[in-house]
Backbone atoms as SQL, in Angstrom:
CREATE TABLE atoms (id INTEGER PRIMARY KEY, chain TEXT, resi INTEGER, resn TEXT, atom TEXT, x REAL, y REAL, z REAL);
INSERT INTO atoms VALUES
  (1, 'A', 1, 'UNK', 'N', -91.712, -22.670, 142.903),
  (2, 'A', 1, 'UNK', 'CA', -93.115, -22.856, 142.639),
  (3, 'A', 1, 'UNK', 'C', -93.312, -23.245, 141.170),
  (4, 'A', 2, 'UNK', 'N', -94.299, -24.102, 140.923),
  (5, 'A', 2, 'UNK', 'CA', -94.562, -24.562, 139.568),
  (6, 'A', 2, 'UNK', 'C', -95.808, -23.917, 138.979),
  (7, 'A', 3, 'UNK', 'N', -96.068, -22.684, 139.281),
  (8, 'A', 3, 'UNK', 'CA', -97.271, -22.041, 138.780),
  (9, 'A', 3, 'UNK', 'C', -97.211, -21.910, 137.264),
  (10, 'A', 4, 'UNK', 'N', -98.303, -22.266, 136.584),
  (11, 'A', 4, 'UNK', 'CA', -98.472, -22.138, 135.139),
  (12, 'A', 4, 'UNK', 'C', -97.445, -22.929, 134.327),
  (13, 'A', 5, 'UNK', 'N', -96.900, -23.984, 134.892),
  (14, 'A', 5, 'UNK', 'CA', -95.994, -24.860, 134.153),
  (15, 'A', 5, 'UNK', 'C', -96.753, -26.144, 133.851),
  (16, 'A', 6, 'UNK', 'N', -97.139, -26.318, 132.586),
  (17, 'A', 6, 'UNK', 'CA', -97.954, -27.468, 132.226),
  (18, 'A', 6, 'UNK', 'C', -97.071, -28.633, 131.805),
  (19, 'A', 7, 'UNK', 'N', -97.642, -29.835, 131.816),
  (20, 'A', 7, 'UNK', 'CA', -96.906, -31.025, 131.414),
  (21, 'A', 7, 'UNK', 'C', -96.170, -31.647, 132.578),
  (22, 'A', 8, 'UNK', 'N', -95.650, -32.841, 132.335),
  (23, 'A', 8, 'UNK', 'CA', -94.890, -33.543, 133.361),
  (24, 'A', 8, 'UNK', 'C', -93.429, -33.618, 132.963),
  (25, 'A', 9, 'UNK', 'N', -92.548, -33.763, 133.939),
  (26, 'A', 9, 'UNK', 'CA', -91.121, -33.835, 133.671),
  (27, 'A', 9, 'UNK', 'C', -90.671, -35.263, 133.372),
  (28, 'A', 10, 'UNK', 'N', -91.422, -36.245, 133.794),
  (29, 'A', 10, 'UNK', 'CA', -91.107, -37.670, 133.631),
  (30, 'A', 10, 'UNK', 'C', -89.719, -37.994, 134.177),
  (31, 'A', 11, 'UNK', 'N', -89.307, -37.303, 135.241),
  (32, 'A', 11, 'UNK', 'CA', -88.043, -37.544, 135.945),
  (33, 'A', 11, 'UNK', 'C', -86.829, -37.486, 135.018),
  (34, 'A', 12, 'UNK', 'N', -86.792, -36.474, 134.139),
  (35, 'A', 12, 'UNK', 'CA', -85.686, -36.297, 133.214),
  (36, 'A', 12, 'UNK', 'C', -85.280, -34.827, 133.195),
  (37, 'A', 13, 'UNK', 'N', -84.038, -34.583, 132.785),
  (38, 'A', 13, 'UNK', 'CA', -83.617, -33.209, 132.580),
  (39, 'A', 13, 'UNK', 'C', -84.293, -32.674, 131.320),
  (40, 'A', 14, 'UNK', 'N', -84.230, -31.384, 131.120),
  (41, 'A', 14, 'UNK', 'CA', -84.925, -30.793, 129.971),
  (42, 'A', 14, 'UNK', 'C', -84.318, -31.261, 128.653),
  (43, 'A', 15, 'UNK', 'N', -83.003, -31.398, 128.582),
  (44, 'A', 15, 'UNK', 'CA', -82.379, -31.850, 127.337),
  (45, 'A', 15, 'UNK', 'C', -82.733, -33.309, 127.048),
  (46, 'A', 16, 'UNK', 'N', -82.762, -34.132, 128.084),
  (47, 'A', 16, 'UNK', 'CA', -83.139, -35.538, 127.901),
  (48, 'A', 16, 'UNK', 'C', -84.601, -35.640, 127.486),
  (49, 'A', 17, 'UNK', 'N', -85.461, -34.814, 128.056),
  (50, 'A', 17, 'UNK', 'CA', -86.877, -34.830, 127.707),
  (51, 'A', 17, 'UNK', 'C', -87.088, -34.393, 126.263),
  (52, 'A', 18, 'UNK', 'N', -86.367, -33.357, 125.827),
  (53, 'A', 18, 'UNK', 'CA', -86.497, -32.883, 124.449),
  (54, 'A', 18, 'UNK', 'C', -86.039, -33.946, 123.456),
  (55, 'A', 19, 'UNK', 'N', -84.939, -34.620, 123.747),
  (56, 'A', 19, 'UNK', 'CA', -84.470, -35.658, 122.834),
  (57, 'A', 19, 'UNK', 'C', -85.402, -36.865, 122.841),
  (58, 'A', 20, 'UNK', 'N', -86.010, -37.167, 123.978),
  (59, 'A', 20, 'UNK', 'CA', -86.985, -38.247, 124.049),
  (60, 'A', 20, 'UNK', 'C', -88.192, -37.945, 123.168),
  (61, 'A', 21, 'UNK', 'N', -88.718, -36.729, 123.272),
  (62, 'A', 21, 'UNK', 'CA', -89.876, -36.349, 122.457),
  (63, 'A', 21, 'UNK', 'C', -89.528, -36.342, 120.979),
  (64, 'A', 22, 'UNK', 'N', -88.334, -35.864, 120.650),
  (65, 'A', 22, 'UNK', 'CA', -87.894, -35.844, 119.251),
  (66, 'A', 22, 'UNK', 'C', -87.807, -37.257, 118.696),
  (67, 'A', 23, 'UNK', 'N', -87.219, -38.164, 119.439),
  (68, 'A', 23, 'UNK', 'CA', -87.065, -39.541, 118.976),
  (69, 'A', 23, 'UNK', 'C', -88.411, -40.257, 118.874),
  (70, 'A', 24, 'UNK', 'N', -89.309, -40.040, 119.829),
  (71, 'A', 24, 'UNK', 'CA', -90.642, -40.640, 119.753),
  (72, 'A', 24, 'UNK', 'C', -91.424, -40.092, 118.563),
  (73, 'A', 25, 'UNK', 'N', -91.300, -38.790, 118.302),
  (74, 'A', 25, 'UNK', 'CA', -92.010, -38.185, 117.180),
  (75, 'A', 25, 'UNK', 'C', -91.501, -38.721, 115.850),
  (76, 'A', 26, 'UNK', 'N', -90.185, -38.861, 115.710),
  (77, 'A', 26, 'UNK', 'CA', -89.615, -39.402, 114.475),
  (78, 'A', 26, 'UNK', 'C', -90.064, -40.842, 114.268),
  (79, 'A', 27, 'UNK', 'N', -90.063, -41.625, 115.337),
  (80, 'A', 27, 'UNK', 'CA', -90.508, -43.018, 115.226),
  (81, 'A', 27, 'UNK', 'C', -91.980, -43.096, 114.847),
  (82, 'A', 28, 'UNK', 'N', -92.798, -42.218, 115.397),
  (83, 'A', 28, 'UNK', 'CA', -94.225, -42.221, 115.072),
  (84, 'A', 28, 'UNK', 'C', -94.461, -41.824, 113.621),
  (85, 'A', 29, 'UNK', 'N', -93.734, -40.837, 113.134),
  (86, 'A', 29, 'UNK', 'CA', -93.902, -40.416, 111.749),
  (87, 'A', 29, 'UNK', 'C', -93.458, -41.515, 110.792),
  (88, 'A', 30, 'UNK', 'N', -92.360, -42.179, 111.093),
  (89, 'A', 30, 'UNK', 'CA', -91.849, -43.216, 110.199),
  (90, 'A', 30, 'UNK', 'C', -92.710, -44.475, 110.230),
  (91, 'A', 31, 'UNK', 'N', -93.143, -44.904, 111.412),
  (92, 'A', 31, 'UNK', 'CA', -93.846, -46.182, 111.536),
  (93, 'A', 31, 'UNK', 'C', -95.357, -46.048, 111.612),
  (94, 'A', 32, 'UNK', 'N', -95.859, -44.872, 111.938),
  (95, 'A', 32, 'UNK', 'CA', -97.280, -44.544, 112.073),
  (96, 'A', 32, 'UNK', 'C', -97.960, -45.211, 113.267),
  (97, 'A', 33, 'UNK', 'N', -97.301, -46.119, 113.960),
  (98, 'A', 33, 'UNK', 'CA', -97.809, -46.723, 115.198),
  (99, 'A', 33, 'UNK', 'C', -96.613, -47.085, 116.069),
  (100, 'A', 34, 'UNK', 'N', -96.648, -46.679, 117.333),
  (101, 'A', 34, 'UNK', 'CA', -95.587, -47.060, 118.263),
  (102, 'A', 34, 'UNK', 'C', -96.222, -47.504, 119.569),
  (103, 'A', 35, 'UNK', 'N', -95.455, -48.227, 120.362),
  (104, 'A', 35, 'UNK', 'CA', -95.887, -48.704, 121.672),
  (105, 'A', 35, 'UNK', 'C', -94.976, -48.084, 122.720),
  (106, 'A', 36, 'UNK', 'N', -95.544, -47.352, 123.662),
  (107, 'A', 36, 'UNK', 'CA', -94.765, -46.684, 124.694),
  (108, 'A', 36, 'UNK', 'C', -95.615, -46.603, 125.962),
  (109, 'A', 37, 'UNK', 'N', -95.076, -45.970, 126.996),
  (110, 'A', 37, 'UNK', 'CA', -95.861, -45.834, 128.222),
  (111, 'A', 37, 'UNK', 'C', -96.927, -44.752, 128.034),
  (112, 'A', 38, 'UNK', 'N', -97.947, -44.804, 128.857),
  (113, 'A', 38, 'UNK', 'CA', -99.068, -43.887, 128.718),
  (114, 'A', 38, 'UNK', 'C', -98.660, -42.438, 128.983),
  (115, 'A', 39, 'UNK', 'N', -97.793, -42.212, 129.948),
  (116, 'A', 39, 'UNK', 'CA', -97.363, -40.851, 130.274),
  (117, 'A', 39, 'UNK', 'C', -96.573, -40.259, 129.111),
  (118, 'A', 40, 'UNK', 'N', -95.676, -41.055, 128.523),
  (119, 'A', 40, 'UNK', 'CA', -94.911, -40.576, 127.369),
  (120, 'A', 40, 'UNK', 'C', -95.822, -40.330, 126.182),
  (121, 'A', 41, 'UNK', 'N', -96.837, -41.156, 126.011),
  (122, 'A', 41, 'UNK', 'CA', -97.768, -40.988, 124.897),
  (123, 'A', 41, 'UNK', 'C', -98.538, -39.679, 125.030),
  (124, 'A', 42, 'UNK', 'N', -98.966, -39.349, 126.232),
  (125, 'A', 42, 'UNK', 'CA', -99.708, -38.109, 126.438),
  (126, 'A', 42, 'UNK', 'C', -98.822, -36.880, 126.223),
  (127, 'A', 43, 'UNK', 'N', -97.579, -36.977, 126.619),
  (128, 'A', 43, 'UNK', 'CA', -96.660, -35.868, 126.373),
  (129, 'A', 43, 'UNK', 'C', -96.290, -35.767, 124.899),
  (130, 'A', 44, 'UNK', 'N', -96.204, -36.911, 124.222),
  (131, 'A', 44, 'UNK', 'CA', -95.917, -36.904, 122.789),
  (132, 'A', 44, 'UNK', 'C', -97.028, -36.208, 122.023),
  (133, 'A', 45, 'UNK', 'N', -98.259, -36.394, 122.463),
  (134, 'A', 45, 'UNK', 'CA', -99.386, -35.720, 121.818),
  (135, 'A', 45, 'UNK', 'C', -99.213, -34.212, 121.889),
  (136, 'A', 46, 'UNK', 'N', -98.803, -33.683, 123.047),
  (137, 'A', 46, 'UNK', 'CA', -98.584, -32.242, 123.187),
  (138, 'A', 46, 'UNK', 'C', -97.446, -31.755, 122.305),
  (139, 'A', 47, 'UNK', 'N', -96.478, -32.622, 121.997),
  (140, 'A', 47, 'UNK', 'CA', -95.320, -32.224, 121.208),
  (141, 'A', 47, 'UNK', 'C', -95.597, -32.259, 119.715),
  (142, 'A', 48, 'UNK', 'N', -96.280, -33.310, 119.225),
  (143, 'A', 48, 'UNK', 'CA', -96.349, -33.523, 117.781),
  (144, 'A', 48, 'UNK', 'C', -97.582, -32.917, 117.123),
  (145, 'A', 49, 'UNK', 'N', -98.664, -32.732, 117.839),
  (146, 'A', 49, 'UNK', 'CA', -99.863, -32.199, 117.193),
  (147, 'A', 49, 'UNK', 'C', -99.676, -30.771, 116.669),
  (148, 'A', 50, 'UNK', 'N', -98.987, -29.866, 117.357),
  (149, 'A', 50, 'UNK', 'CA', -98.718, -28.570, 116.735),
  (150, 'A', 50, 'UNK', 'C', -97.836, -28.668, 115.489),
  (151, 'A', 51, 'UNK', 'N', -96.924, -29.647, 115.448),
  (152, 'A', 51, 'UNK', 'CA', -96.082, -29.820, 114.267),
  (153, 'A', 51, 'UNK', 'C', -96.914, -30.282, 113.075),
  (154, 'A', 52, 'UNK', 'N', -97.877, -31.165, 113.307),
  (155, 'A', 52, 'UNK', 'CA', -98.741, -31.625, 112.222),
  (156, 'A', 52, 'UNK', 'C', -99.608, -30.469, 111.728),
  (157, 'A', 53, 'UNK', 'N', -100.071, -29.622, 112.642),
  (158, 'A', 53, 'UNK', 'CA', -100.863, -28.466, 112.245),
  (159, 'A', 53, 'UNK', 'C', -100.036, -27.523, 111.381),
  (160, 'A', 54, 'UNK', 'N', -98.784, -27.312, 111.732),
  (161, 'A', 54, 'UNK', 'CA', -97.908, -26.470, 110.909),
  (162, 'A', 54, 'UNK', 'C', -97.634, -27.113, 109.559),
  (163, 'A', 55, 'UNK', 'N', -97.537, -28.428, 109.514),
  (164, 'A', 55, 'UNK', 'CA', -97.205, -29.118, 108.268),
  (165, 'A', 55, 'UNK', 'C', -98.339, -29.060, 107.259),
  (166, 'A', 56, 'UNK', 'N', -99.534, -28.697, 107.692),
  (167, 'A', 56, 'UNK', 'CA', -100.662, -28.621, 106.773),
  (168, 'A', 56, 'UNK', 'C', -100.512, -27.480, 105.772),
  (169, 'A', 57, 'UNK', 'N', -99.772, -26.424, 106.120),
  (170, 'A', 57, 'UNK', 'CA', -99.447, -25.364, 105.172),
  (171, 'A', 57, 'UNK', 'C', -97.964, -25.456, 104.862),
  (172, 'A', 58, 'UNK', 'N', -97.647, -25.831, 103.639),
  (173, 'A', 58, 'UNK', 'CA', -96.267, -26.117, 103.247),
  (174, 'A', 58, 'UNK', 'C', -95.569, -24.831, 102.818),
  (175, 'A', 59, 'UNK', 'N', -94.876, -24.198, 103.763),
  (176, 'A', 59, 'UNK', 'CA', -94.059, -23.028, 103.468),
  (177, 'A', 59, 'UNK', 'C', -92.637, -23.309, 103.927),
  (178, 'A', 60, 'UNK', 'N', -91.714, -22.483, 103.457),
  (179, 'A', 60, 'UNK', 'CA', -90.314, -22.649, 103.839),
  (180, 'A', 60, 'UNK', 'C', -90.155, -22.440, 105.338),
  (181, 'A', 61, 'UNK', 'N', -90.851, -21.443, 105.887),
  (182, 'A', 61, 'UNK', 'CA', -90.751, -21.177, 107.318),
  (183, 'A', 61, 'UNK', 'C', -91.242, -22.367, 108.137),
  (184, 'A', 62, 'UNK', 'N', -92.392, -22.946, 107.740),
  (185, 'A', 62, 'UNK', 'CA', -92.925, -24.082, 108.483),
  (186, 'A', 62, 'UNK', 'C', -92.009, -25.286, 108.389),
  (187, 'A', 63, 'UNK', 'N', -91.409, -25.521, 107.215),
  (188, 'A', 63, 'UNK', 'CA', -90.466, -26.635, 107.087),
  (189, 'A', 63, 'UNK', 'C', -89.250, -26.427, 107.981),
  (190, 'A', 64, 'UNK', 'N', -88.733, -25.216, 108.027),
  (191, 'A', 64, 'UNK', 'CA', -87.564, -24.942, 108.871),
  (192, 'A', 64, 'UNK', 'C', -87.917, -25.041, 110.348),
  (193, 'A', 65, 'UNK', 'N', -89.102, -24.594, 110.709),
  (194, 'A', 65, 'UNK', 'CA', -89.527, -24.684, 112.102),
  (195, 'A', 65, 'UNK', 'C', -89.652, -26.137, 112.542),
  (196, 'A', 66, 'UNK', 'N', -90.313, -26.959, 111.717),
  (197, 'A', 66, 'UNK', 'CA', -90.477, -28.375, 112.058),
  (198, 'A', 66, 'UNK', 'C', -89.132, -29.075, 112.068),
  (199, 'A', 67, 'UNK', 'N', -88.245, -28.713, 111.124),
  (200, 'A', 67, 'UNK', 'CA', -86.912, -29.319, 111.110),
  (201, 'A', 67, 'UNK', 'C', -86.122, -28.949, 112.357),
  (202, 'A', 68, 'UNK', 'N', -86.319, -27.741, 112.877),
  (203, 'A', 68, 'UNK', 'CA', -85.609, -27.350, 114.100),
  (204, 'A', 68, 'UNK', 'C', -86.060, -28.184, 115.293),
  (205, 'A', 69, 'UNK', 'N', -87.297, -28.692, 115.259),
  (206, 'A', 69, 'UNK', 'CA', -87.789, -29.535, 116.343),
  (207, 'A', 69, 'UNK', 'C', -87.394, -31.000, 116.175),
  (208, 'A', 70, 'UNK', 'N', -87.304, -31.488, 114.901),
  (209, 'A', 70, 'UNK', 'CA', -87.074, -32.918, 114.668),
  (210, 'A', 70, 'UNK', 'C', -85.645, -33.260, 114.247),
  (211, 'A', 71, 'UNK', 'N', -84.998, -32.386, 113.482),
  (212, 'A', 71, 'UNK', 'CA', -83.635, -32.618, 112.979),
  (213, 'A', 71, 'UNK', 'C', -83.517, -33.917, 112.195),
  (214, 'A', 72, 'UNK', 'N', -84.482, -34.192, 111.335),
  (215, 'A', 72, 'UNK', 'CA', -84.457, -35.408, 110.519),
  (216, 'A', 72, 'UNK', 'C', -85.149, -35.094, 109.190),
  (217, 'A', 73, 'UNK', 'N', -84.362, -35.111, 108.097),
  (218, 'A', 73, 'UNK', 'CA', -84.904, -34.747, 106.783),
  (219, 'A', 73, 'UNK', 'C', -85.999, -35.698, 106.331),
  (220, 'A', 74, 'UNK', 'N', -85.794, -36.986, 106.529),
  (221, 'A', 74, 'UNK', 'CA', -86.772, -37.974, 106.063),
  (222, 'A', 74, 'UNK', 'C', -88.097, -37.830, 106.806),
  (223, 'A', 75, 'UNK', 'N', -88.026, -37.599, 108.104),
  (224, 'A', 75, 'UNK', 'CA', -89.252, -37.455, 108.898),
  (225, 'A', 75, 'UNK', 'C', -89.996, -36.180, 108.523),
  (226, 'A', 76, 'UNK', 'N', -89.268, -35.101, 108.289),
  (227, 'A', 76, 'UNK', 'CA', -89.918, -33.845, 107.910),
  (228, 'A', 76, 'UNK', 'C', -90.572, -33.988, 106.541),
  (229, 'A', 77, 'UNK', 'N', -89.882, -34.632, 105.611),
  (230, 'A', 77, 'UNK', 'CA', -90.459, -34.841, 104.288),
  (231, 'A', 77, 'UNK', 'C', -91.718, -35.683, 104.329),
  (232, 'A', 78, 'UNK', 'N', -91.683, -36.768, 105.104),
  (233, 'A', 78, 'UNK', 'CA', -92.866, -37.623, 105.209),
  (234, 'A', 78, 'UNK', 'C', -94.000, -36.904, 105.936),
  (235, 'A', 79, 'UNK', 'N', -93.658, -36.095, 106.933),
  (236, 'A', 79, 'UNK', 'CA', -94.680, -35.352, 107.660),
  (237, 'A', 79, 'UNK', 'C', -95.415, -34.388, 106.735),
  (238, 'A', 80, 'UNK', 'N', -94.672, -33.647, 105.915),
  (239, 'A', 80, 'UNK', 'CA', -95.303, -32.678, 105.028),
  (240, 'A', 80, 'UNK', 'C', -95.990, -33.349, 103.843),
  (241, 'A', 81, 'UNK', 'N', -95.412, -34.438, 103.334),
  (242, 'A', 81, 'UNK', 'CA', -95.964, -35.051, 102.132),
  (243, 'A', 81, 'UNK', 'C', -97.127, -35.985, 102.436),
  (244, 'A', 82, 'UNK', 'N', -96.983, -36.884, 103.388),
  (245, 'A', 82, 'UNK', 'CA', -97.984, -37.922, 103.634),
  (246, 'A', 82, 'UNK', 'C', -98.933, -37.581, 104.780),
  (247, 'A', 83, 'UNK', 'N', -98.379, -37.338, 105.947),
  (248, 'A', 83, 'UNK', 'CA', -99.195, -37.192, 107.154),
  (249, 'A', 83, 'UNK', 'C', -100.084, -35.956, 107.071),
  (250, 'A', 84, 'UNK', 'N', -99.524, -34.825, 106.658),
  (251, 'A', 84, 'UNK', 'CA', -100.302, -33.582, 106.624),
  (252, 'A', 84, 'UNK', 'C', -101.360, -33.604, 105.532),
  (253, 'A', 85, 'UNK', 'N', -101.064, -34.233, 104.394),
  (254, 'A', 85, 'UNK', 'CA', -102.061, -34.266, 103.327),
  (255, 'A', 85, 'UNK', 'C', -103.228, -35.176, 103.683),
  (256, 'A', 86, 'UNK', 'N', -102.966, -36.250, 104.418),
  (257, 'A', 86, 'UNK', 'CA', -104.056, -37.136, 104.834),
  (258, 'A', 86, 'UNK', 'C', -104.960, -36.482, 105.871),
  (259, 'A', 87, 'UNK', 'N', -104.401, -35.604, 106.702),
  (260, 'A', 87, 'UNK', 'CA', -105.187, -34.980, 107.763),
  (261, 'A', 87, 'UNK', 'C', -105.504, -33.524, 107.444),
  (262, 'A', 88, 'UNK', 'N', -105.598, -33.187, 106.175),
  (263, 'A', 88, 'UNK', 'CA', -105.821, -31.804, 105.763),
  (264, 'A', 88, 'UNK', 'C', -107.174, -31.261, 106.245),
  (265, 'A', 89, 'UNK', 'N', -108.228, -32.087, 106.212),
  (266, 'A', 89, 'UNK', 'CA', -109.554, -31.608, 106.594),
  (267, 'A', 89, 'UNK', 'C', -109.835, -31.737, 108.089),
  (268, 'A', 90, 'UNK', 'N', -108.917, -32.327, 108.844),
  (269, 'A', 90, 'UNK', 'CA', -109.090, -32.515, 110.287),
  (270, 'A', 90, 'UNK', 'C', -108.606, -31.282, 111.027),
  (271, 'A', 91, 'UNK', 'N', -109.363, -30.818, 112.008),
  (272, 'A', 91, 'UNK', 'CA', -109.009, -29.606, 112.733),
  (273, 'A', 91, 'UNK', 'C', -108.102, -29.864, 113.938),
  (274, 'A', 92, 'UNK', 'N', -107.924, -31.086, 114.319),
  (275, 'A', 92, 'UNK', 'CA', -107.083, -31.420, 115.458),
  (276, 'A', 92, 'UNK', 'C', -107.309, -32.872, 115.821),
  (277, 'A', 93, 'UNK', 'N', -106.648, -33.345, 116.856),
  (278, 'A', 93, 'UNK', 'CA', -106.819, -34.732, 117.270),
  (279, 'A', 93, 'UNK', 'C', -106.233, -35.692, 116.270),
  (280, 'A', 94, 'UNK', 'N', -104.958, -35.506, 115.930),
  (281, 'A', 94, 'UNK', 'CA', -104.318, -36.308, 114.904),
  (282, 'A', 94, 'UNK', 'C', -103.838, -37.659, 115.422),
  (283, 'A', 95, 'UNK', 'N', -103.756, -37.821, 116.745),
  (284, 'A', 95, 'UNK', 'CA', -103.246, -39.060, 117.332),
  (285, 'A', 95, 'UNK', 'C', -104.349, -39.811, 118.056),
  (286, 'A', 96, 'UNK', 'N', -104.199, -41.120, 118.084),
  (287, 'A', 96, 'UNK', 'CA', -105.090, -41.988, 118.857),
  (288, 'A', 96, 'UNK', 'C', -104.215, -42.724, 119.867),
  (289, 'A', 97, 'UNK', 'N', -104.594, -42.673, 121.128),
  (290, 'A', 97, 'UNK', 'CA', -103.864, -43.357, 122.193),
  (291, 'A', 97, 'UNK', 'C', -104.760, -44.463, 122.731),
  (292, 'A', 98, 'UNK', 'N', -104.272, -45.707, 122.627),
  (293, 'A', 98, 'UNK', 'CA', -105.033, -46.879, 123.062),
  (294, 'A', 98, 'UNK', 'C', -104.239, -47.578, 124.159),
  (295, 'A', 99, 'UNK', 'N', -104.839, -47.720, 125.334),
  (296, 'A', 99, 'UNK', 'CA', -104.162, -48.413, 126.428),
  (297, 'A', 99, 'UNK', 'C', -104.022, -49.887, 126.082),
  (298, 'A', 100, 'UNK', 'N', -102.853, -50.464, 126.432),
  (299, 'A', 100, 'UNK', 'CA', -102.600, -51.852, 126.025),
  (300, 'A', 100, 'UNK', 'C', -102.110, -52.733, 127.164),
  (301, 'A', 101, 'UNK', 'N', -102.406, -52.383, 128.387),
  (302, 'A', 101, 'UNK', 'CA', -102.031, -53.246, 129.500),
  (303, 'A', 101, 'UNK', 'C', -100.836, -52.717, 130.257),
  (304, 'A', 102, 'UNK', 'N', -100.200, -53.614, 130.985),
  (305, 'A', 102, 'UNK', 'CA', -99.096, -53.251, 131.853),
  (306, 'A', 102, 'UNK', 'C', -97.822, -53.947, 131.409),
  (307, 'A', 103, 'UNK', 'N', -96.679, -53.275, 131.592),
  (308, 'A', 103, 'UNK', 'CA', -95.388, -53.858, 131.264),
  (309, 'A', 103, 'UNK', 'C', -95.007, -54.865, 132.334),
  (310, 'A', 104, 'UNK', 'N', -94.399, -55.969, 131.906),
  (311, 'A', 104, 'UNK', 'CA', -94.124, -57.074, 132.820),
  (312, 'A', 104, 'UNK', 'C', -93.088, -56.711, 133.884),
  (313, 'A', 105, 'UNK', 'N', -92.051, -55.976, 133.524),
  (314, 'A', 105, 'UNK', 'CA', -90.967, -55.715, 134.460),
  (315, 'A', 105, 'UNK', 'C', -91.312, -54.768, 135.581),
  (316, 'A', 106, 'UNK', 'N', -91.858, -53.617, 135.251),
  (317, 'A', 106, 'UNK', 'CA', -92.112, -52.604, 136.273),
  (318, 'A', 106, 'UNK', 'C', -93.577, -52.218, 136.404),
  (319, 'A', 107, 'UNK', 'N', -94.468, -52.916, 135.725),
  (320, 'A', 107, 'UNK', 'CA', -95.907, -52.723, 135.832),
  (321, 'A', 107, 'UNK', 'C', -96.345, -51.323, 135.382),
  (322, 'A', 108, 'UNK', 'N', -95.592, -50.754, 134.421),
  (323, 'A', 108, 'UNK', 'CA', -95.958, -49.443, 133.878),
  (324, 'A', 108, 'UNK', 'C', -97.093, -49.613, 132.872),
  (325, 'A', 109, 'UNK', 'N', -98.004, -48.671, 132.855),
  (326, 'A', 109, 'UNK', 'CA', -99.142, -48.717, 131.941),
  (327, 'A', 109, 'UNK', 'C', -98.665, -48.389, 130.528),
  (328, 'A', 110, 'UNK', 'N', -98.913, -49.293, 129.574),
  (329, 'A', 110, 'UNK', 'CA', -98.476, -49.132, 128.194),
  (330, 'A', 110, 'UNK', 'C', -99.628, -48.656, 127.326),
  (331, 'A', 111, 'UNK', 'N', -99.260, -48.048, 126.192),
  (332, 'A', 111, 'UNK', 'CA', -100.274, -47.558, 125.269),
  (333, 'A', 111, 'UNK', 'C', -99.717, -47.576, 123.852),
  (334, 'A', 112, 'UNK', 'N', -100.601, -47.820, 122.888),
  (335, 'A', 112, 'UNK', 'CA', -100.264, -47.683, 121.484),
  (336, 'A', 112, 'UNK', 'C', -100.606, -46.264, 121.062),
  (337, 'A', 113, 'UNK', 'N', -99.698, -45.639, 120.333),
  (338, 'A', 113, 'UNK', 'CA', -99.943, -44.319, 119.777),
  (339, 'A', 113, 'UNK', 'C', -99.933, -44.482, 118.271),
  (340, 'A', 114, 'UNK', 'N', -101.013, -44.048, 117.622),
  (341, 'A', 114, 'UNK', 'CA', -101.076, -44.162, 116.163),
  (342, 'A', 114, 'UNK', 'C', -101.704, -42.910, 115.581),
  (343, 'A', 115, 'UNK', 'N', -101.385, -42.669, 114.325),
  (344, 'A', 115, 'UNK', 'CA', -101.976, -41.553, 113.606),
  (345, 'A', 115, 'UNK', 'C', -103.384, -41.939, 113.214),
  (346, 'A', 116, 'UNK', 'N', -104.327, -41.035, 113.367),
  (347, 'A', 116, 'UNK', 'CA', -105.727, -41.338, 113.085),
  (348, 'A', 116, 'UNK', 'C', -105.933, -41.586, 111.599),
  (349, 'A', 117, 'UNK', 'N', -105.320, -40.778, 110.747),
  (350, 'A', 117, 'UNK', 'CA', -105.499, -40.884, 109.299),
  (351, 'A', 117, 'UNK', 'C', -104.338, -41.626, 108.662),
  (352, 'A', 118, 'UNK', 'N', -104.079, -42.835, 109.070),
  (353, 'A', 118, 'UNK', 'CA', -102.932, -43.548, 108.487),
  (354, 'A', 118, 'UNK', 'C', -103.328, -44.396, 107.305);
């Protein structure tokens, strides 16, 4: 039974899903705009918005926690230095998801994911 289990699996194992979210989050932090499928974009929002909220208070514990999720020094540094300082007065909703049509090969719904305060 799937009672009280939120989110979608996107037909992946848990380790593959975690690495997918980590890689999408790192790409979003580095580039500030990425193009992916709509389902992945919605799941990415659930993954990265709590990390941005933690990055707003720069403590050693928060840096270690975010690093445990991302495992990338450059992304963690940019998240705490640039992204969190720009969204300091925002209470939530750090990402914007814009639908951008369908993919040619498999007709999957695509979306742009960007940081609101870029």
